[in-house]
C-alpha positions as CSV (number, residue, x, y, z in Angstrom):
1,M,0.0,0.0,0.0
2,V,1.3,3.4,-0.9
3,S,0.0,6.9,-0.5
4,A,-0.7,9.4,-3.3
5,A,2.7,10.8,-2.8
6,G,4.2,7.6,-3.7
7,E,5.6,7.0,-0.3
8,E,4.8,4.4,2.4
9,P,1.8,5.8,4.3
10,A,2.3,6.7,7.9
11,V,1.1,4.3,10.7
12,F,0.0,5.5,14.1
13,Q,-1.7,3.9,17.1
14,V,-5.1,4.3,18.6
15,M,-6.5,2.8,21.7
16,L,-9.8,1.3,21.3
17,A,-12.2,-0.9,23.4
18,D,-14.2,-3.7,21.7
19,P,-17.8,-2.5,21.4
20,V,-18.9,-6.1,22.3
21,A,-16.8,-5.9,25.5
22,P,-16.8,-2.2,26.4
23,D,-15.6,-2.8,29.9
24,A,-12.4,-4.6,28.7
25,V,-9.1,-2.8,28.7
26,P,-8.7,-0.8,25.5
27,Q,-6.2,-2.3,23.1
28,P,-3.8,-0.6,20.6
29,Y,-4.7,-0.7,16.9
30,E,-2.6,0.4,14.0
31,V,-4.2,3.0,11.8
32,V,-2.9,3.7,8.3
33,A,-2.8,7.5,7.5
34,L,-3.0,8.4,3.8
35,S,-1.9,11.6,2.3
36,D,-1.9,13.3,-1.1
37,A,1.1,14.6,-3.0
38,D,1.4,17.9,-0.9
39,G,1.3,16.0,2.4
40,S,-2.4,16.9,3.2
41,P,-4.4,14.1,4.9
42,T,-6.8,12.1,2.7
43,G,-8.0,9.4,4.9
44,Y,-7.5,6.5,7.2
45,Q,-7.7,2.6,7.2
46,L,-7.9,0.1,9.9
47,A,-7.8,-3.6,9.6
48,I,-9.8,-5.4,12.4
49,H,-10.4,-9.1,13.3
50,V,-13.1,-9.3,15.8
51,N,-16.0,-11.1,17.4
52,V,-19.4,-9.5,16.9
53,C,-21.2,-11.2,19.7
54,S,-20.4,-11.8,23.3
55,E,-21.4,-15.4,23.3
56,G,-18.9,-16.6,20.7
57,L,-21.7,-18.0,18.5
58,C,-20.9,-15.7,15.5
59,R,-18.2,-16.1,13.0
60,M,-15.1,-13.8,13.4
61,V,-15.2,-10.7,11.2
62,H,-12.1,-9.8,9.2
63,V,-12.4,-6.5,7.4
64,T,-10.7,-3.3,6.6
65,L,-12.6,0.0,7.3
66,A,-11.8,3.3,5.6
67,W,-12.6,6.9,6.6
68,D,-12.1,10.2,4.9
69,A,-9.8,12.9,6.5
70,L,-12.7,14.2,8.5
71,G,-13.4,10.9,10.2
72,F,-16.4,9.9,8.2
73,Y,-16.8,6.3,7.2
74,Q,-16.1,5.7,3.5
75,R,-16.1,2.0,2.8
76,L,-15.6,-1.6,4.0
77,D,-13.4,-4.1,2.4
78,C,-13.0,-7.9,3.0
79,L,-11.3,-10.7,1.3
80,S,-13.2,-13.2,-0.9
81,D,-12.1,-16.0,1.4
82,T,-13.4,-14.2,4.5
83,P,-16.8,-12.7,3.6
84,L,-19.3,-11.3,6.0
85,T,-21.9,-13.8,6.9
86,R,-25.5,-13.8,8.2
87,R,-27.6,-16.5,9.9
88,Q,-26.4,-20.0,9.3
89,H,-23.1,-18.5,8.1
90,E,-24.5,-17.7,4.7
91,P,-22.2,-15.2,2.9
92,F,-23.5,-11.7,2.4
93,T,-25.1,-11.0,-1.0
94,P,-24.1,-7.9,-2.9
95,D,-27.4,-6.4,-1.7
96,D,-26.4,-7.1,1.8
97,Y,-23.1,-5.3,1.4
98,R,-24.9,-2.3,-0.2
99,K,-27.3,-2.1,2.7
100,L,-24.5,-2.4,5.2
101,D,-22.6,0.4,3.6
102,R,-25.7,2.7,3.8
103,I,-26.1,1.8,7.4
104,L,-22.5,2.5,8.3
105,R,-22.6,5.9,6.6
106,N,-25.5,7.0,8.7
107,R,-24.1,8.7,11.8
108,E,-27.7,9.2,13.2
109,S,-28.4,5.4,13.2
110,A,-30.5,4.0,16.1
111,L,-27.6,1.6,16.4
112,G,-25.6,4.3,18.1
113,R,-28.1,4.6,20.9
114,L,-28.9,0.9,21.6
115,P,-26.9,-1.6,23.6
116,L,-26.2,-4.8,21.9
117,Q,-28.7,-6.8,24.0
118,A,-31.5,-4.5,22.8
119,L,-31.3,-6.2,19.4
120,V,-33.0,-9.3,20.7
121,D,-36.2,-10.2,22.5
122,K,-37.6,-13.4,23.6
123,Q,-39.2,-14.5,20.4
124,P,-37.6,-17.9,19.3
125,V,-36.3,-16.8,16.0
126,D,-32.7,-17.6,15.1
127,L,-30.8,-14.4,14.4
128,D,-27.0,-14.4,13.8
129,G,-26.6,-17.4,15.9
130,W,-28.6,-16.0,18.7
131,S,-32.1,-17.1,19.9
132,G,-34.1,-14.1,19.6
133,A,-35.6,-11.6,17.1
134,T,-34.6,-8.0,16.0
135,P,-37.1,-5.6,17.5
136,Q,-39.3,-4.1,14.6
137,F,-38.0,-0.5,15.0
138,V,-34.5,-1.7,14.7
139,A,-35.0,-4.2,11.7
140,E,-34.6,-1.5,9.1
141,S,-31.3,-0.5,10.6
142,V,-29.6,-3.8,10.2
143,V,-28.8,-6.4,7.5
144,E,-31.4,-9.1,7.9
145,G,-29.9,-12.1,9.7
146,A,-26.8,-10.1,10.6
147,A,-27.9,-7.7,13.3
148,F,-24.9,-8.3,15.6
149,T,-22.5,-7.9,12.8
150,T,-24.2,-4.7,11.6
151,W,-24.3,-3.2,15.2
152,T,-20.6,-4.1,15.9
153,L,-19.4,-2.7,12.6
154,W,-21.4,0.5,13.0
155,R,-19.7,0.9,16.4
156,W,-16.2,0.4,14.9
157,A,-17.0,2.8,12.0
158,N,-18.7,5.5,14.0
159,G,-17.6,5.2,17.5
160,Q,-14.6,5.9,19.6
161,I,-12.1,5.9,16.8
162,V,-13.7,8.9,15.1
163,P,-12.3,11.7,17.5
164,Q,-8.9,10.0,17.3
165,L,-8.9,10.3,13.5
166,R,-10.1,13.9,13.6
167,A,-7.4,14.7,16.1
168,A,-4.8,13.2,13.8
169,T,-6.1,15.3,10.9
170,V,-5.8,18.4,13.0
171,Q,-2.2,17.6,13.6
172,R,-1.4,16.7,10.0
173,A,-3.4,19.6,8.3
174,T,-1.5,21.9,6.0
175,P,-2.6,25.4,5.1
176,E,-3.4,24.2,1.6
177,F,-5.6,21.3,3.1
178,V,-7.6,24.0,5.2
179,R,-8.0,26.2,2.2
180,R,-9.4,23.3,0.1
181,L,-11.9,22.5,2.9
182,L,-13.0,26.2,3.2
183,R,-13.4,26.5,-0.6
184,S,-15.5,23.3,-0.8
185,E,-19.1,23.4,-1.6
186,N,-19.5,20.5,0.9
187,Q,-20.8,22.2,4.2
188,R,-19.4,19.3,6.3
189,K,-16.0,20.2,5.1
190,V,-16.5,23.8,5.6
191,G,-17.7,23.1,9.1
192,F,-14.8,20.9,10.0
193,A,-12.3,23.6,8.9
194,L,-14.1,26.3,10.9
195,R,-14.5,24.2,14.0
196,H,-11.1,22.4,14.2
197,L,-8.5,23.9,11.8
198,L,-8.5,27.7,11.9
199,D,-5.7,28.2,14.4
200,P,-4.1,31.6,14.0
201,Q,-0.9,30.4,15.7
202,R,-0.3,27.9,13.1
203,I,-1.7,29.3,9.8
204,G,-1.6,33.1,10.6
205,S,-3.8,35.4,8.7
206,R,-3.4,33.8,5.3
207,L,-6.7,32.2,5.2
208,V,-9.0,35.1,6.6
209,D,-10.5,35.9,3.2
210,D,-11.1,32.1,2.6
211,A,-12.8,31.8,6.0
212,L,-15.0,34.8,5.6
213,R,-16.1,33.7,2.1
214,A,-16.8,30.2,3.3
215,V,-19.4,31.4,5.7
216,E,-21.6,33.3,3.3
217,N,-23.7,30.3,2.1
218,T,-23.8,28.3,5.3
219,G,-26.7,30.2,6.8
220,Q,-25.3,29.5,10.3
221,A,-24.4,32.3,12.7
222,E,-22.2,29.8,14.6
223,Y,-19.9,29.5,11.5
224,V,-19.8,33.2,11.1
225,A,-18.7,33.5,14.8
226,M,-16.0,31.0,14.2
227,A,-14.7,32.8,11.2
228,L,-14.8,36.1,13.0
229,D,-12.9,34.7,16.0
230,Y,-10.2,33.5,13.6
231,A,-10.0,36.8,11.7
232,I,-9.6,38.7,15.0
233,G,-7.1,36.4,16.4
234,A,-5.0,36.5,13.2
235,G,-4.4,40.2,13.7
236,G,-3.5,42.4,10.9
237,D,-4.8,45.8,9.7
238,Q,-8.0,46.7,11.5
239,R,-9.3,48.9,8.7
240,R,-9.0,46.1,6.2
241,L,-10.7,43.6,8.7
242,H,-13.6,46.0,9.2
243,D,-14.0,46.5,5.4
244,R,-14.1,42.7,5.0
245,L,-16.7,42.3,7.7
246,I,-18.9,45.1,6.5
247,A,-18.8,43.7,2.9
248,L,-19.8,40.3,4.4
249,M,-22.7,41.9,6.4
250,A,-24.3,43.3,3.3
251,R,-24.7,39.7,1.9
252,L,-26.0,37.9,5.0
253,D,-29.5,37.6,6.5
254,D,-30.6,38.6,9.9
255,Q,-29.8,35.5,11.7
256,T,-26.5,34.8,10.1
257,N,-25.4,38.4,10.6
258,R,-25.8,38.4,14.4
259,P,-22.2,37.8,15.4
260,L,-21.0,40.7,13.1
261,L,-23.5,43.1,14.4
262,E,-22.6,42.1,18.1
263,Y,-18.9,42.5,17.2
264,F,-19.4,46.1,16.0
265,A,-21.8,47.0,18.8
266,A,-19.3,45.9,21.4
267,Q,-16.6,48.3,20.2
268,P,-16.4,51.3,22.5
269,E,-15.3,53.6,19.7
270,L,-15.2,52.9,16.1
271,P,-13.0,54.6,13.5
272,F,-14.9,57.3,11.4
273,E,-14.0,55.2,8.3
274,T,-15.8,52.2,9.8
275,L,-18.8,54.2,10.7
276,D,-19.0,55.6,7.2
277,A,-18.8,52.2,5.7
278,L,-21.4,50.7,8.1
279,S,-23.9,53.4,7.3
280,G,-23.1,52.9,3.5
281,I,-24.6,49.4,3.5
282,L,-27.8,50.4,5.3
283,E,-29.9,50.5,2.2
284,H,-29.1,46.9,1.5
285,L,-30.2,45.6,4.8
286,S,-33.3,44.4,6.3
287,Y,-35.4,46.4,8.9
288,F,-33.9,44.5,11.9
289,Q,-30.2,45.0,10.6
290,V,-31.0,48.7,10.0
291,H,-32.5,49.0,13.4
292,R,-29.4,47.4,15.1
293,L,-26.9,49.5,13.2
294,L,-28.7,52.7,13.9
295,L,-28.7,51.9,17.7
296,L,-25.0,51.3,17.2
297,L,-24.6,54.6,15.4
298,E,-26.5,56.6,18.1
299,K,-23.6,55.7,20.5
300,Q,-20.9,56.8,18.1
301,R,-19.6,60.1,16.9
302,V,-21.8,61.2,14.0
303,T,-20.0,62.2,10.7
304,A,-21.5,64.1,7.7
305,T,-21.2,60.9,5.7
306,V,-23.1,58.8,8.2
307,E,-25.9,61.4,8.3
308,A,-26.2,61.5,4.6
309,N,-26.2,57.8,4.3
310,V,-29.0,57.5,6.9
311,A,-30.9,60.4,5.2
312,R,-31.0,58.3,2.0
313,L,-33.2,55.8,3.9
314,L,-36.0,58.4,4.0
315,D,-36.7,57.3,0.4
316,H,-36.6,53.6,1.1
317,E,-39.3,51.5,-0.5
318,N,-39.8,49.8,2.9
319,F,-41.7,52.4,4.8
320,S,-40.8,50.8,8.1
321,I,-37.1,51.4,7.3
322,A,-37.8,55.0,6.1
323,R,-39.6,55.7,9.4
324,R,-36.9,54.2,11.5
325,A,-34.4,56.5,9.8
326,Y,-36.7,59.5,10.4
327,E,-36.8,58.7,14.0
328,H,-33.1,58.3,14.2
329,L,-32.3,61.6,12.4
330,Q,-34.8,63.5,14.5
331,K,-32.7,62.8,17.6
332,Q,-29.3,63.0,15.9
333,S,-29.3,65.6,13.1
334,S,-28.6,69.3,13.4
335,D,-27.8,69.7,9.8
336,S,-30.1,72.2,8.0
337,G,-30.2,70.2,4.8
338,T,-31.1,67.1,6.7
339,Q,-33.8,69.1,8.7
340,R,-35.4,70.1,5.4
341,Q,-35.4,66.5,4.3
342,L,-37.1,65.5,7.6
343,A,-39.8,68.1,7.2
344,A,-40.5,67.0,3.6
345,F,-40.8,63.4,4.9
346,R,-43.1,64.5,7.7
347,D,-45.3,66.4,5.2
348,R,-45.6,63.4,2.8
349,N,-46.4,60.9,5.5
350,R,-48.3,62.7,8.1
351,D,-51.1,60.1,8.2
352,R,-48.4,57.3,8.6
353,L,-46.3,58.7,11.4
């Protein structure tokens, strides 16, 4: 076996307890770590030879499990002379393998919540060498006649090894690997990069743009907060950071925008350039976002540019936004030109104020 780089893949140890005997002392297992040509992690493989039931009535399982770099199960391989078997030691059919593969890919399977003994009740039906029957609500979550095998392999594929594989990826991650995850259309990859890999101490500020772009289509305020924390921790020019964040705010919805609004609202004093830029995006925002920004601007020093940008909202097609701007300017403005605009707005909308 060789990696994509043409070198022998790395091997490291993990400590795992047998799911069938969880109280037993964890044992060391060797995991093969695969990489691509630039050294970025691509996945992991583990060969196991295990029992799938505690009574010793089931045939030993000999398989190799594979995961991607994020610790998600990818496939199961076994040799032709040691196939998986179901009741009466009948070899799995191609359909059995396909169903097993679907089950192992399901991280939310009921098998993750059920103990092994929950797979049987007292009905006298032979199942995987055990006298019992699979409860009805579990039947669709296992391969027929191979409930124990399915349960055990699901635990190997999705259990205690997963955080250890992810920790290995965090240690092996290169900046280019993180960038590829952030630029992916796969939200799972984007989320993994944001949660686990954006470390300013290791990758500096080089991925700030990628991180902020990555959160645009997630629709998750949590991810925006993570990208923001990284951008702040990476340091650099504050003005440029503010420009990046304000440009992002103009494209996000109310819920996703929340961490950015809270960040600016928490600043005791913002530079004039930042205030001007914030007021410059008001016409592109929803009522809620306009309201929050106007509250922020009320606590800051007013500039002529800010006042002019807010005054433009008096002609906004959304009357709620126009009225909110009117209320703000009534309290904030002393400019004669703005006062004339307010008077004209009041005359046009006397029956709506």
